[in-house]
N, C-alpha and C positions, 0 to 999 in steps of 0.2 A: 172693712173697706172705708177709705177716707178720701174725700175730694178736697184738695187744698185750695184755699182762696188767696193766700198771701204770697205764694211762691213766684219768684221772678223767672226761674228756669223749670222748676218742678211743678207739674199740674196735677199729679195724682200719686198717692201711695196706696197700693192695693195688696190684697191677699192673692195667692196663686189662683184660686178658683175665680175670683172676680176678674183678674186680668185675662184669664182664658176666655171667659164669657165676653168680655169687651173686645178682645181680638177677633173672636168668631163673628160677633155682630158687626164688625167694621167700625166700632166707635173710636178706635185708636189709629185710624188711617193717617191722621195728620201728626201723630206723636212718635217720639223715640221711646224705646222701652229698655230699661235695665232689668234683666231677669236674674234674680239671685236664687239659686237652688242649693239644696244640700249636696254634699259630695256623693252620697249614695243614690241620689235621684238619677234615674236613667231616661227620663222623659225630656222632651225639648218643647219649650213654649214657642209657638209660631202663630202667625196670622198676619192680617193686613195692618201694616204700620210703616213708618219711614225707615226703621231699622231696629235691630235688637242686639244688645250687648249681653252675652250670656257669661255669668261668672258662677263659680261653685265654691262655697264655703259654708260651714255649718254655723248655726246660731249658738255659738259658745263664746266665752270671754277669756278662756285660758285653755292651754293644751289639755286634751282629754281623750284617752283611749285612741280609737281609730277614726276620730272625727277630725275635720280640717278646720283649723283656726284661720280666719282671714289674715292675709299678709299685707305688708306695705305695698307689694307689687299688685295685689288684687285691687286695693283701694286707689292706688295711683292710676291703674288701667281705667277704672271707672271714671275718676275725675278727669283724666285726659280725654276720654271719649266724650264726656259731657261738656267740656269746656266751651265749645263753640255751638252748642245746641240749646234750643228752648223747646218747651212743650214736652218735657221729659216725664215719663211715667215709670215708677219703680215698683217692683213687687218682690216679695219673698213668700214663704209659706203662709204666714198669718198676716202679713202687712203691718207688723207692729214693732219689730226690733231691728233687724238688719236693714230693711228698706227705710225705716224712719231715720236711722243713723246716716245712711247714704244720702237720703234726701236733704237732711240738714247740712251735710258736707257740701253737696252740690250747690245749695243756696249760699253757703259761705264763699263760694267762688266769686259771687257778685255783690255781696252785702256783708254787713257786720254780723258777728255771731248772734248778738241780741236780736237783730231783725230776722235773721235766718231761723231762729226758734219759732217764729210765727208759722212755719210750715207744719209744726207738730200739733197734734190734737191731744190734749191732756187726758181724755177719756179712752184713747185708742193706742197711743204710742208710748213705747219705753225703749229709747234708742240703745243699741248695743254699744256700751262705752269702750270696749276694746276697739271697735271700728272707729268711733269718734276720736279716740286718742291717736290711732294711726293717722287719721286724716289731719288732725291738728299738727302732727309732725310734718306731714307732707306739705301742708299749707304754710308751714313755718309760723304758726300763730297759736300760741298756748291758750289764748282766750277762747278758741273754739272748744277745747275740752273743758275749760273752767266754766263757761256759760252753760254748757250742756249738763255738767254736774249740778250746778245750781238749779237748773230747770228740773232735773230728776228729783232733787231734794224737796223742792217746793211741791212737786206733783206726785210724789210717792211712787 
């Protein structure tokens, strides 16, 4: 679980369990939630908040067996939904890869890629680079992917 301090739009990146607890307790009543679950997951995250966008794709970086790779349409849908919102919370299973990549892209809607990297915690996050590359194309900004690659190289 990670609480972000530098985000302009994103205020939290969480694991599935953490976001479930926060929704149950009412902590996210003033927030928008992007819920990223695996294709095979049959549960629905719900609770008190301003709204939830539910998307399903697996945490993979290339096509693999019966798993669903994130598509440009998935990432565009997320970015379009988040464009006019602030106070966004994002979760995936562990709160480390898919949600970190999406949080970074959402921050890139309002700031430079270098500044947007401030949303990431070097001890917690490892952004899914497939998602970042899709976002860079959608945002028409190759620096989005370049800066994220540099960040990953520096932070292992």
